[in-house]
C-alpha positions, 0 to 999 in steps of 0.5 A: 110266452112267459112260463105257467109258474110266473104267473101262479098267484102264491109266487107274486105273494111271495113277492109282496111278503119278501120274507115279512109276510102278510098278515095286515091290519088297516084302519079308517082315517077321516075328520070327524063327521060335520053331517051325516048322510046316506042313501041313493046318492052319495052311492052314485057319487061313488060310482061316478068316480071311474067316469070323472077320472076318465074324464079327467085323462091322467094323474100322479100317484102314491100308493102304500099297502099296510101288512103286519106279522107277528107284532111287526107292521110293514109298509109297501110305498109306490109313486108314479103316474097312471092313465085312465083313460087307456088304463095304463100306468108305471110305478116304483115299489120300494120294500121295506127292509128286511126285518134282519136289517140286511140292505135295501130292496131294490126299487122294482119298476111295474108297468099296469095294463088291462089284464097284465103286470110287468114288473122288473128288479123282481128278484128271487132269481129273476136276472136283472136285466129282465120282466116278469109278466103276470096275467092279473086274472089268474091272480085270486086276489086281481093284483089287488095286493100282490104287486104290493100296489092296487092299481090305481084303476082298479081302486076306483073301479071297486068303487062302482060296487060301493053299497053302504055309504054314507057322507062323513063331512069335509076335509082335506087331502093334502091342502085340498078341500075334499068330501070325506064318504066312508062305506063298503063295496061288494067284490062281485057288483064291481067286477058285473059293472067293470069294463072287459079290461079289469073284468075279469082280474076283479071276478077273480078276486071276488073268488079268492078273497074271504070276503066279497065287502070291501070297506073303504074310505073316499075322498072327492074333491069339489070336481068330483075326482078321487083324491084318496081312497083306502081300501081294507081287504081280507083274503085266505093266505094258504101258505100259512092257512089263515085270514090276511088283512091288508089296509091299501092306500091311493092318493091321486094329485098333479091331474094331466100330468103326462103317461109314457107306458113302453111295454118290454119287447117280448125277448126281454122277458123272463121265461124261466122259473121263480123262485119263491 
């Protein structure tokens, strides 16, 4: 079993910060509206996103997480694949260069499974050949932020909690025609409607964030598949005693791509103390 200190929220927050530390800003995207409609039908459309993705099976994913501190803006990027039926995925996350201009960080490999996050090349005292395992339900943000990339399934699950939604209009994402929706999701509502594997993490986020309201911009193609979603999270940074705003963006493409996720053996999981 992994040592308890590995699962403390502060440890992963420190990982994402990587000395840059979190205090972020986010802005919504989207083209000029050609039509503006709101009501039950638009809310229902967003709440069905997860079911549509599960039918699609799998997809390639690109992620970005924007943060800022002391006037310096940084972006953490990720690339990988995700299986929405099995709720498993694999991402390679790249931390930005240190402000001091030191050598670039090695990419961090992340394995996403219901209830847990596995990371390799974690750094901060973890041997290069070892993995770190974190129970996502024990993170105060449910791994919506601290992994440096929002779990693709959780990002879609948040839309189950859509409350106020407006249809902005037609636009394109990576050359694909899409419908743009803008609204706010409620973390508590999303947690109540989530499947068992995701429920605990979202409940933790609902308790740990500064507010349960999560503004979003979502883009669906003509088959109802989520192509892009941008969430703006707000949580309390206990280390700096302030509220942190983070903009997390997920892009989905290459639907039907094969996804292979092999979890590490117990002997390959680091059980020592992680430096903060």
